[in-house]
C-alpha positions in Angstrom: 17.8 -25.0 7.5 20.1 -21.5 7.6 21.8 -23.0 4.2 18.0 -23.6 3.3 16.7 -19.8 3.7 20.0 -18.2 2.6 19.6 -19.7 -0.8 15.7 -19.2 -1.0 16.8 -15.3 -0.2 19.6 -15.3 -3.0 17.1 -16.8 -5.6 16.3 -14.3 -8.1 12.5 -14.2 -7.7 13.0 -13.3 -4.2 14.8 -10.6 -5.3 13.0 -9.4 -7.8 9.9 -9.6 -5.7 11.3 -7.5 -2.8 12.5 -5.0 -5.1 8.3 -4.6 -6.2 7.3 -4.5 -2.9 10.0 -2.1 -1.8 9.2 0.7 -5.0 5.5 -0.5 -4.9 4.9 1.3 -1.2 7.0 4.2 -3.0 4.9 4.8 -5.3 2.1 4.8 -3.2 2.6 8.1 -1.4 2.3 9.1 -5.3 -1.0 7.7 -6.2 -2.6 8.7 -3.1 -1.5 12.4 -4.1 -2.7 12.2 -7.7 -6.2 10.5 -6.4 -6.6 13.1 -3.1 -5.0 16.2 -4.9 -6.3 16.1 -8.7 -8.6 13.3 -9.5 -10.9 13.7 -6.3 -11.4 17.3 -6.8 -12.2 17.0 -10.6 -15.1 14.4 -9.8 -16.2 16.6 -6.6 -16.7 19.5 -9.5 -19.1 17.1 -11.4 -20.8 16.3 -8.5 -21.3 20.2 -7.7 -18.6 20.4 -5.4 -18.9 17.4 -3.0 -16.3 16.5 -0.7 -15.7 13.2 -2.1 -12.7 12.3 0.4 -15.2 13.3 3.7 -18.2 11.5 2.2 -20.0 9.4 5.0 -22.9 8.2 6.6 -23.4 8.3 10.6 -24.8 4.6 11.5 -24.5 5.4 15.3 -23.6 8.3 17.6 -23.7 12.5 18.0 -21.2 14.1 15.0 -22.1 18.2 14.2 -23.0 18.7 11.0 -20.7 18.8 8.2 -17.9 17.4 10.3 -15.1 15.7 8.5 -14.3 11.6 8.1 -11.7 11.8 10.7 -13.5 13.9 13.4 -16.7 11.9 13.1 -14.7 8.6 13.6 -12.4 10.5 16.8 -16.0 11.3 18.1 -16.5 7.9 18.5 -19.4 7.5 15.8 -19.6 4.1 13.5 -19.1 5.7 10.0 -20.1 4.0 6.5 -17.1 5.9 4.7 -18.4 5.4 0.8 -16.3 8.2 -0.3 -13.0 6.5 1.2 -13.7 3.2 -0.1 -14.7 4.9 -3.4 -11.2 6.7 -3.2 -9.7 3.0 -2.4 -10.9 1.7 -5.3 -10.3 4.6 -7.4 -6.0 4.3 -6.0 -6.7 0.5 -7.2 -7.5 1.5 -10.9 -4.6 3.6 -11.5 -2.3 1.5 -9.7 -3.7 -1.2 -11.6 -3.6 0.6 -14.6 0.5 1.9 -14.4 1.2 -1.5 -13.5 -0.6 -2.9 -16.7 1.4 -0.4 -18.6 4.6 -1.3 -17.2 4.3 -5.3 -18.0 3.6 -4.3 -21.4 6.7 -2.1 -21.9 8.6 -4.9 -20.4 7.2 -7.8 -22.5 7.8 -5.0 -25.8 11.3 -5.0 -25.0 11.5 -8.6 -24.0 10.0 -9.0 -27.9 12.2 -7.0 -29.7 15.3 -8.4 -28.0 14.1 -12.0 -29.0 13.2 -11.0 -32.1 16.8 -9.8 -32.8 18.4 -12.8 -31.4 16.7 -14.6 -33.9 17.6 -12.1 -37.1 21.2 -12.4 -36.0 22.8 -15.0 -38.3 23.5 -17.7 -36.2 27.7 -18.7 -36.1 28.2 -21.5 -39.1 29.4 -25.1 -38.0 32.9 -26.1 -39.1 32.4 -27.6 -42.6 33.8 -31.1 -42.5 33.7 -34.1 -44.6 30.2 -34.8 -46.1 29.0 -38.4 -46.0 30.0 -38.9 -49.6 33.3 -38.6 -48.5 33.4 -40.7 -44.9 31.8 -43.1 -47.5 34.5 -43.4 -50.1 37.2 -43.0 -46.9 36.1 -46.4 -45.4 35.9 -48.1 -49.3 39.2 -47.1 -50.0 40.5 -48.2 -46.7 38.7 -51.4 -47.0 40.4 -52.2 -50.2 43.9 -52.0 -48.8 
């Protein structure tokens, strides 16, 4: 069983997946900053200065007016955090777009490499006797 596990881990797909997960986790911090620090303020500007990340509706509990989402959660109130959800959707769309662009670029590189392989002349097979030469040789050997 240990040998099977080692073989499974050593496969290229598993290692590629592990690298992808690690890079994806590191990339998440960049996307969160991009959405929180760049995109949400622009959306807030178009919506009249609304702080998009702290948009929520109190379902039950007591929350001071103008309190942040974190403060409302710390107060124990049940909140409908639609701003956090919309931010998560924006994060997903950005990550999906970047992954799409990355896959598109990798596919173009693979396609270009395959095209170069096709264009490269194939090594010529060593020229041997033709079919006629072989038949003539058989005829001559049968005459003897």
